[in-house]
C-alpha positions in Angstrom: 88.2 149.8 154.9 85.6 148.1 152.6 86.6 146.6 149.0 90.5 147.8 149.8 89.5 151.1 149.0 91.4 153.7 150.6 89.8 156.1 153.1 91.0 159.6 153.0 92.2 161.0 156.2 93.8 164.8 156.3 95.6 166.2 159.1 95.2 163.8 161.8 97.4 164.6 164.5 98.6 162.6 167.5 100.2 164.6 170.6 102.4 161.9 172.1 105.0 163.3 174.5 105.2 166.7 172.8 105.9 165.1 169.1 103.6 165.7 166.5 103.1 163.2 163.5 101.6 164.4 160.2 100.2 161.9 158.2 98.7 163.0 154.8 97.0 160.9 152.8 95.4 161.5 149.2 92.6 159.1 148.3 91.8 157.8 144.4 88.4 158.0 143.7 86.5 155.4 141.6 89.3 155.7 139.1 91.6 153.9 142.0 94.6 156.4 141.5 96.4 156.9 144.7 99.2 159.2 145.4 101.9 157.4 147.7 101.6 158.5 151.7 104.0 159.8 153.7 104.6 158.0 157.0 106.6 159.6 159.5 106.9 157.7 162.6 105.3 158.6 166.0 106.7 157.9 169.5 104.5 158.0 172.5 102.3 156.2 174.8 98.6 155.2 173.5 97.7 158.4 172.2 94.2 158.5 170.9 93.5 160.0 167.2 89.9 161.6 167.4 87.9 160.4 164.4 85.7 161.6 162.0 83.5 159.3 160.6 85.1 159.8 156.7 83.4 158.3 153.8 85.4 156.6 151.0 84.7 158.2 147.9 83.7 155.9 144.9 82.5 153.1 147.0 80.5 154.3 149.6 82.6 152.4 152.5 82.6 154.3 155.7 85.8 154.6 157.6 84.5 153.9 161.4 85.8 156.8 163.8 85.9 158.0 167.3 88.3 156.1 169.9 90.8 155.1 167.0 94.0 154.4 168.7 97.2 154.5 167.4 99.6 152.1 169.2 102.8 153.9 170.6 106.3 153.1 171.4 107.8 154.1 167.9 104.9 152.3 166.0 105.0 153.4 162.4 101.8 153.9 160.7 101.5 151.5 157.5 100.5 152.5 154.2 97.3 151.6 153.2 96.8 152.9 149.8 96.9 150.1 147.2 94.7 150.5 144.1 92.3 147.7 143.4 89.2 147.4 141.3 86.1 146.6 142.7 86.5 142.8 143.2 90.1 142.9 143.8 90.2 140.8 140.2 91.8 142.0 137.1 91.0 139.7 133.9 93.2 139.1 131.0 91.7 141.0 128.0 91.1 138.5 125.0 89.8 139.9 121.6 87.3 137.4 120.1 85.3 137.8 116.8 81.5 137.7 117.6 79.9 134.2 116.6 78.3 134.1 113.4 74.5 134.6 113.0 72.6 131.1 112.0 71.3 130.9 108.6 71.4 127.5 106.7 69.9 128.5 103.5 71.5 126.9 100.9 72.5 128.5 97.6 74.1 127.1 94.4 77.9 126.4 94.6 79.3 127.9 91.4 83.2 127.2 91.9 84.4 123.9 92.8 85.9 122.9 96.4 89.7 123.6 95.8 92.7 122.4 97.1 94.9 125.3 95.7 95.9 127.0 98.8 96.4 123.9 100.9 99.3 124.5 103.2 99.4 128.1 102.7 95.7 129.6 103.7 93.6 126.5 104.5 94.6 123.2 106.2 93.6 120.4 104.4 92.6 116.8 105.0 92.2 114.2 102.2 91.5 110.5 101.3 93.6 109.6 99.3 96.3 112.1 100.0 96.4 113.8 96.8 92.8 114.1 96.4 91.7 117.1 93.9 88.1 117.7 94.8 88.2 120.1 91.5 88.7 117.1 89.3 86.3 113.9 88.7 87.1 110.7 90.5 86.3 109.5 93.8 87.9 110.7 96.9 87.1 112.8 99.9 88.3 116.4 101.0 87.8 118.7 103.9 89.4 122.2 104.3 89.1 124.9 106.9 90.5 128.5 106.7 90.4 130.9 109.5 88.9 134.1 109.1 88.9 135.9 112.5 88.9 134.3 116.1 87.0 130.9 116.0 85.2 131.7 112.7 86.3 129.6 109.8 85.4 129.0 106.2 84.9 125.3 105.2 85.1 123.2 102.2 83.9 119.7 101.8 83.8 117.3 99.1 83.3 113.4 98.7 81.2 110.8 97.6 77.7 109.8 98.8 74.3 108.6 97.9 72.9 110.3 101.1 75.3 112.7 103.1 78.4 113.9 103.4 79.5 115.4 106.7 82.3 117.2 108.6 82.9 116.5 112.5 84.9 118.5 115.0 85.9 116.6 118.2 88.3 117.5 120.8 89.5 113.9 121.1 89.8 111.2 118.4 87.1 109.2 119.9 83.9 110.2 118.0 80.7 110.8 119.3 80.7 112.9 122.5 78.6 115.4 121.3 80.9 116.5 118.7 79.9 119.6 116.4 79.0 117.9 112.8 77.9 119.9 109.5 75.9 117.7 107.2 75.5 118.3 103.3 72.5 115.8 102.1 71.6 115.2 98.7 67.8 116.2 98.4 67.1 114.9 95.3 69.9 116.5 93.6 70.3 119.4 95.8 72.0 119.9 98.8 69.9 119.9 102.3 72.3 121.4 105.1 71.8 120.3 109.0 73.8 121.4 111.9 74.0 118.5 114.1 75.9 117.1 116.8 77.1 113.5 116.7 76.4 111.2 120.0 76.8 107.6 120.5 76.6 107.2 116.7 73.5 109.3 116.1 73.3 112.6 114.4 71.0 115.1 116.4 69.7 118.3 114.9 70.5 121.6 116.6 71.4 125.1 116.2 75.0 126.0 115.5 76.3 129.3 114.4 76.7 128.6 110.5 76.0 130.7 107.3 76.7 131.3 104.1 76.1 127.7 102.9 77.1 126.8 99.3 76.2 123.3 97.8 76.3 121.1 94.8 75.4 117.5 93.8 76.7 115.8 90.3 75.7 112.0 90.5 77.1 110.9 93.9 79.6 113.4 94.5 78.5 116.2 96.9 80.2 119.6 97.6 79.6 122.2 99.9 81.2 125.1 101.5 79.8 127.1 104.5 80.9 129.7 107.2 81.0 128.3 111.0 81.9 129.4 114.6 83.4 126.6 115.7 83.1 125.5 119.6 86.0 126.6 121.8 88.1 123.7 122.6 89.5 125.0 125.6 86.3 124.2 127.6 86.9 120.5 126.8 90.8 120.7 127.3 91.6 123.4 129.0 95.2 122.3 130.0 96.2 120.4 127.1 94.9 123.3 124.7 95.3 126.4 126.9 97.3 128.0 123.9 94.9 127.0 121.0 91.1 127.1 121.5 91.1 125.9 117.8 92.2 122.4 118.1 90.2 119.6 116.9 90.0 116.2 115.4 88.6 116.4 111.8 86.6 113.6 110.3 84.6 113.2 107.0 81.6 110.5 107.2 79.0 109.5 105.1 75.8 108.1 105.5 72.2 107.4 104.3 69.4 110.6 103.9 65.7 109.7 103.6 64.7 112.9 101.9 61.0 112.3 102.8 61.4 112.6 106.4 64.7 114.3 106.8 66.1 111.3 108.6 69.9 111.2 108.8 71.4 107.7 109.1 74.2 106.5 111.4 77.6 107.9 109.8 80.6 105.7 108.3 83.7 107.4 108.8 86.1 108.0 105.6 88.7 110.3 107.4 89.6 110.6 110.9 92.7 113.0 111.9 94.6 113.4 115.0 94.1 116.8 117.2 95.3 119.3 115.2 95.1 123.4 115.2 92.7 124.5 112.3 94.5 128.1 112.4 97.6 126.4 111.5 97.4 125.8 107.6 100.7 124.4 107.4 100.2 121.8 109.8 100.8 117.8 108.5 97.5 116.3 108.3 97.3 112.2 108.7 94.4 110.1 108.2 94.4 107.7 111.1 91.9 105.3 109.3 94.7 104.8 106.3 98.5 104.9 105.9 98.4 107.9 103.9 99.5 111.4 104.6 98.3 114.7 103.5 101.3 117.2 103.4 100.8 120.7 103.9 102.6 122.1 101.1 101.0 121.5 97.9 103.6 120.1 95.4 103.6 118.3 92.1 104.8 115.1 93.0 103.2 113.1 96.3 103.3 109.9 97.7 100.6 107.7 98.0 101.3 104.6 100.2 104.6 103.2 98.4 103.7 104.4 94.8 104.6 108.3 93.5 102.5 110.2 91.6 103.2 113.1 89.0 101.2 115.9 88.1 98.0 115.4 86.2 98.1 116.0 82.5 96.7 119.5 81.2 93.7 119.3 79.2 93.5 119.7 75.5 91.2 117.7 73.6 92.2 119.1 70.3 92.1 116.1 67.9 94.6 115.5 65.2 94.9 112.7 62.7 95.7 108.8 63.6 98.2 107.8 61.2 98.8 104.6 62.7 96.1 102.3 63.6 95.3 100.8 67.2 97.3 97.8 67.5 97.4 94.9 69.9 101.0 94.2 69.3 102.0 94.6 72.8 98.8 93.5 74.6 100.3 91.3 78.0 103.7 92.8 77.6 103.5 97.0 78.0 99.5 97.5 77.5 96.6 95.9 79.1 94.1 94.9 76.9 90.5 94.1 76.6 88.4 92.9 73.6 85.2 91.4 72.3 86.0 88.9 70.6 89.1 87.9 72.7 91.0 87.6 69.5 90.0 91.0 68.0 92.6 92.8 66.2 92.1 96.3 65.6 94.5 96.5 62.9 92.5 94.4 60.7 89.3 94.6 58.7 86.3 93.7 60.7 84.0 94.0 63.2 85.4 93.9 66.7 85.7 96.2 69.9 89.3 96.6 71.7 90.7 98.8 74.4 94.4 98.8 75.5 95.7 100.8 78.5 99.6 101.4 78.7 101.1 103.3 82.1 103.5 106.1 81.3 103.8 107.2 84.9 102.0 107.3 88.1 97.9 107.7 86.9 98.8 108.6 83.7 98.1 106.4 80.8 98.1 106.0 77.2 94.9 104.6 75.9 94.0 102.9 72.5 90.3 102.3 71.3 88.7 100.8 68.4 85.2 99.7 67.4 82.0 100.3 65.1 79.4 102.7 65.7 77.4 104.8 63.5 77.4 107.4 66.2 80.3 107.7 69.0 82.6 105.0 70.8 83.5 105.5 74.2 85.8 104.3 77.1 84.9 104.2 80.8 86.4 103.7 83.6 84.7 102.6 87.1 85.8 101.5 90.4 82.9 98.6 90.5 81.5 96.8 87.8 78.0 98.9 88.1 78.4 101.5 85.3 77.0 104.9 86.1 78.4 106.2 89.4 79.9 109.1 87.9 82.5 107.1 85.7 84.9 108.6 83.8 84.3 108.4 80.3 86.2 109.4 77.2 84.1 109.7 74.0 85.2 109.4 70.5 82.5 110.6 67.9 81.6 110.2 64.5 81.5 113.8 63.6 80.9 113.9 59.5 83.9 111.5 59.0 86.2 113.1 61.7 86.8 112.2 65.2 85.4 114.8 67.8 86.8 114.2 71.2 84.5 114.6 74.4 85.6 114.3 78.0 82.6 113.0 80.2 81.2 111.3 83.3 78.5 108.7 82.9 75.8 108.9 85.6 72.2 107.2 85.6 72.5 106.3 81.8 73.4 109.9 80.7 77.1 111.2 79.3 77.4 114.5 81.1 80.5 116.8 79.3 82.9 117.8 81.8 86.7 118.6 82.1 89.3 116.0 82.5 92.9 116.0 82.2 93.0 114.4 78.6 95.4 115.6 76.2 97.4 114.1 72.6 94.1 113.0 71.0 94.2 111.3 68.0 91.4 110.0 65.5 90.3 108.2 62.6 87.0 107.1 60.9 86.8 104.5 58.2 82.9 103.8 57.6 81.6 102.8 60.8 85.0 101.9 62.2 86.4 104.4 64.6 89.6 104.5 66.3 91.3 107.1 68.6 94.5 107.4 70.8 95.0 109.6 73.6 96.5 110.2 76.9 94.8 110.5 80.1 94.8 110.8 84.2 93.0 108.4 85.5 91.0 109.2 88.8 92.4 107.8 92.2 90.8 104.8 92.8 92.5 104.0 96.5 89.8 105.4 98.3 88.0 102.0 97.4 90.0 100.0 95.8 93.5 98.4 96.8 95.5 100.3 94.7 94.7 103.6 92.9 94.7 102.1 89.1 92.1 99.6 89.7 89.3 99.8 87.5 86.5 98.1 85.5 86.9 99.2 82.1 83.9 99.4 79.4 83.6 100.0 75.8 80.4 101.9 74.7 78.7 103.0 71.6 75.7 105.4 71.3 74.2 107.9 68.9 75.5 111.4 68.3 73.7 114.3 66.8 76.6 116.7 64.9 74.4 119.3 64.7 73.7 119.5 68.4 76.6 117.7 69.7 74.2 115.5 71.5 75.5 112.1 72.9 72.7 109.4 73.0 72.6 107.0 76.2 75.2 104.4 75.7 75.0 100.5 75.2 77.8 98.4 76.4 79.8 96.2 74.0 82.4 95.3 76.7 83.0 95.3 80.5 85.4 93.7 82.5 86.3 92.9 86.1 88.1 95.3 88.1 91.9 95.0 87.3 94.9 97.0 87.8 95.7 99.2 84.5 99.2 99.3 85.4 99.5 95.5 85.1 99.5 94.7 81.5 99.8 90.7 82.2 96.2 91.1 84.2 93.9 88.4 82.9 91.0 90.2 81.2 87.6 88.9 80.2 84.5 90.6 79.3 81.9 89.6 81.8 78.7 90.8 79.5 79.7 88.0 77.1 77.7 85.0 76.8 76.7 81.9 74.9 73.2 83.2 74.1 74.0 83.9 70.3 75.2 80.5 69.7 72.4 79.0 71.7 69.9 80.9 69.5 71.8 79.6 66.7 71.6 76.1 67.8 67.6 76.4 68.6 67.2 77.9 65.1 68.7 75.1 63.7 66.8 72.3 65.2 63.8 74.4 64.4 64.6 74.4 61.0 65.3 70.5 61.0 62.1 69.9 62.7 60.3 72.0 59.9 62.2 70.2 57.4 61.3 66.4 58.4 57.4 67.7 59.0 57.5 68.8 55.6 59.1 65.7 53.9 56.6 63.6 56.1 53.6 65.7 54.6 54.9 65.2 51.0 55.4 61.7 51.4 51.8 61.0 52.7 50.3 63.3 50.2 52.3 61.2 47.5 50.7 57.6 49.0 47.2 59.3 48.7 47.9 60.1 45.2 48.9 56.6 44.6 
């Protein structure tokens, strides 16, 4: 019998001690369907069954005939008709979607990456945990949404002057040929790379990725793409047998040389435990920071030990400011910055003033006052270098009334955007502009000790009321990085110098020298005349 295929033997008769045994067997063809045989016992003494060299249908295995002996003495013929496949193996049937066809052409990302469906339709990892990639600010975010099998849609957002990358690892140790998707800033547009991360280096390769979209806004890079992820069970067959989509996620940044296409060594901003990407309700933690990204999206989250409330709803309609901006509660209820330091915005005179009062979480009330023929602005930066997509609130003199703009400052230019600002009031008196407003400040905890640490600046610039064009800003006041929630913090103007007094002193000295020279000359002329 070859490949366990049953031969068909019909009407084989053994005559032993006048007892005849009839064995009837019907053999399955290639479909392996076999009727059960009937086995009647035979008694006798070594009777011989004549063979006929019968051939097994389906697999062409030949049953050897001639001189086959049936043992006697009440021996029973054993059944031999179990159905089998060709190689005696029945594989498990697993339905898997076909891998995506690679195409890393990048089109423009029109809709920002969003955390709207975190916990319901997409798995999300973020630093800080309440990072909202749709709003201005500095944070890192990665979302994964299963479409079918091992095919996923990804959304990636973060800040980098070079590239932003998402890596998948079967363990929490990076660098073992981890699949890594790279979105690089190539002169203001996204360039995509399929790579593997090994020993701290990114190696360009071909991965099953397509539908790539990207955008660059200052140093914020966002991209979305579809990818067939590797099968985790190949590397973790025992631990991940039930979850071929279980990985550790990471978000990293690095340098990018647009001329040579070189990707620098990555620095990790987020690293999660191994989680099942197909389960959007998984709670994800960043093992590099003591924060948690909870799967459900709620209006109240916790960052460290500080509760944060929902951001304000944008509404920049301006009403009249009836009560002037005041420094009355500086140091007790509001943090104040001024140039000169004793500036009183409630009194006439030329000075610049900015106050911040925390209402709850990252929601603040601001008061701004200063002189400008165009606009006056308050800017928040996580460092003391202006222009890295800094959130900037602009109060412009629009023919004697205040017009408000939500903007970000990047490379010396103000770009109008949508910020979480409302309750705007303003007044214009000659060149003096004052405004108050409520705002949800961005989360600074990605780079600072607390999420309300910023350098504050007061800016001025030109404004074209006909075109709403905002000119390049000039800085009147800039503070060190301070906690806006601490009204008692010491605030200084780091751009204030003694240049003006020194120049005045030099001018006075020069004037004295000229006067003395003139007196000497007059004296000499008088002597000559005598």
